[in-house]
C-alpha positions as protocol buffer text, in pm:
chain_id: "A"
residue {
  index: 1
  type: MET
  ca { x: 9932 y: -8919 z: 1482 }
}
residue {
  index: 2
  type: PRO
  ca { x: 9619 y: -9066 z: 1322 }
}
residue {
  index: 3
  type: LYS
  ca { x: 9271 y: -8946 z: 1411 }
}
residue {
  index: 4
  type: ILE
  ca { x: 9126 y: -9166 z: 1686 }
}
residue {
  index: 5
  type: ASP
  ca { x: 8767 y: -9289 z: 1677 }
}
residue {
  index: 6
  type: ILE
  ca { x: 8694 y: -9258 z: 2050 }
}
residue {
  index: 7
  type: ASP
  ca { x: 8385 y: -9479 z: 2029 }
}
residue {
  index: 8
  type: ALA
  ca { x: 8599 y: -9763 z: 1888 }
}
residue {
  index: 9
  type: VAL
  ca { x: 8849 y: -9753 z: 2179 }
}
residue {
  index: 10
  type: PRO
  ca { x: 8767 y: -10023 z: 2437 }
}
residue {
  index: 11
  type: LYS
  ca { x: 8640 y: -9913 z: 2778 }
}
residue {
  index: 12
  type: HIS
  ca { x: 8804 y: -10041 z: 3095 }
}
residue {
  index: 13
  type: LYS
  ca { x: 8586 y: -10036 z: 3407 }
}
residue {
  index: 14
  type: GLY
  ca { x: 8716 y: -10011 z: 3763 }
}
residue {
  index: 15
  type: SER
  ca { x: 9071 y: -9963 z: 3885 }
}
residue {
  index: 16
  type: GLY
  ca { x: 9377 y: -10154 z: 3993 }
}
residue {
  index: 17
  type: TYR
  ca { x: 9383 y: -9987 z: 4334 }
}
residue {
  index: 18
  type: PRO
  ca { x: 9384 y: -10208 z: 4645 }
}
residue {
  index: 19
  type: MET
  ca { x: 9087 y: -10205 z: 4882 }
}
residue {
  index: 20
  type: PRO
  ca { x: 8951 y: -9982 z: 5031 }
}
residue {
  index: 21
  type: PHE
  ca { x: 9070 y: -9735 z: 4763 }
}
residue {
  index: 22
  type: ALA
  ca { x: 8920 y: -9933 z: 4476 }
}
residue {
  index: 23
  type: ALA
  ca { x: 8560 y: -9905 z: 4599 }
}
residue {
  index: 24
  type: PRO
  ca { x: 8508 y: -9535 z: 4505 }
}
residue {
  index: 25
  type: CYS
  ca { x: 8657 y: -9605 z: 4160 }
}
residue {
  index: 26
  type: ALA
  ca { x: 8456 y: -9918 z: 4085 }
}
residue {
  index: 27
  type: ASP
  ca { x: 8227 y: -9747 z: 3830 }
}
residue {
  index: 28
  type: ARG
  ca { x: 8482 y: -9529 z: 3652 }
}
residue {
  index: 29
  type: LEU
  ca { x: 8539 y: -9588 z: 3281 }
}
residue {
  index: 30
  type: ARG
  ca { x: 8876 y: -9534 z: 3114 }
}
residue {
  index: 31
  type: ARG
  ca { x: 8969 y: -9531 z: 2747 }
}
residue {
  index: 32
  type: ARG
  ca { x: 9340 y: -9557 z: 2665 }
}
residue {
  index: 33
  type: LEU
  ca { x: 9365 y: -9308 z: 2379 }
}
residue {
  index: 34
  type: GLY
  ca { x: 9745 y: -9312 z: 2379 }
}
residue {
  index: 35
  type: ASP
  ca { x: 9748 y: -9684 z: 2307 }
}
residue {
  index: 36
  type: ALA
  ca { x: 9493 y: -9638 z: 2028 }
}
residue {
  index: 37
  type: GLY
  ca { x: 9708 y: -9364 z: 1874 }
}
residue {
  index: 38
  type: GLY
  ca { x: 10029 y: -9563 z: 1897 }
}
residue {
  index: 39
  type: LEU
  ca { x: 10198 y: -9346 z: 2161 }
}
residue {
  index: 40
  type: THR
  ca { x: 10496 y: -9505 z: 2334 }
}
residue {
  index: 41
  type: ASP
  ca { x: 10661 y: -9231 z: 2542 }
}
residue {
  index: 42
  type: PHE
  ca { x: 10359 y: -9116 z: 2744 }
}
residue {
  index: 43
  type: ALA
  ca { x: 9995 y: -9199 z: 2807 }
}
residue {
  index: 44
  type: VAL
  ca { x: 9668 y: -9026 z: 2726 }
}
residue {
  index: 45
  type: ASN
  ca { x: 9354 y: -9151 z: 2898 }
}
residue {
  index: 46
  type: LEU
  ca { x: 8994 y: -9037 z: 2876 }
}
residue {
  index: 47
  type: MET
  ca { x: 8832 y: -9093 z: 3217 }
}
residue {
  index: 48
  type: HIS
  ca { x: 8457 y: -9087 z: 3282 }
}
residue {
  index: 49
  type: LEU
  ca { x: 8364 y: -9043 z: 3648 }
}
residue {
  index: 50
  type: LEU
  ca { x: 8012 y: -9065 z: 3785 }
}
residue {
  index: 51
  type: PRO
  ca { x: 7890 y: -8771 z: 3993 }
}
residue {
  index: 52
  type: VAL
  ca { x: 7905 y: -8807 z: 4369 }
}
residue {
  index: 53
  type: ALA
  ca { x: 7563 y: -8804 z: 4529 }
}
């Protein structure tokens, strides 16, 4: 598997959850590292979650 430049992987904001479950996830950021590395049998995601106040 090639080395992945994490900063070059697009960020996806939010979620595909239905309301009201989507609201707490509205600010999360996900990077699909598996797609960037060419994986086909499973997924690898890097998720950034904001702290809960």
